[in-house]
C-alpha positions, -999 to +999 in steps of 0.1 A: +143-293+041+107-302+032+094-283+063+113-252+052+100-255+017+064-259+029+068-229+052+080-207+023+051-219+002+025-211+029+039-176+035+038-169-002+002-179-003-007-155+026+012-126+011-005-132-023-039-125-007-030-094+012-005-067+002+010-049+032+026-015+032+025+020+045+000+046+034+028+063+014+038+030-002+002+025-016-001+062-025+030+056-048+018+022-060-016+034-070-004+063-092-004+089-065-040+083-054-049+106-026-045+094+010-082+094+018-090+072-012-062+047-002-075+045+033-110+038+020-097+010-002-078-005+028-111-006+048-126-029+021-114-064+029-119-074-007-092-049-018-064-070-004-047-039+011-034-039+047-019-006+059+010-010+084+013+028+090-012+056+085+013+085+086+005+112+060+038+124+046+040+153+023+047+138-011+073+158-030+062+145-064+026+155-058+036+190-045+057+196-076+029+185-099+003+209-084-001+242-104+011+274-087-010+306-084+012+332-102 
């Protein structure tokens, strides 16, 4: 039991330092920050961001929020 408890504590410490997620996840978490800016943040080790997927998906919320040319 003690070994299991220690393992859970160690994994919590590692995840506290680095946040992992996809490019779309961080786009949503950072108030719809553009993909280029999220990738720049992820390149900085001090940001604590680790991207697991760099796929650029069309964000429906962002598309709806853009003004139309009528």
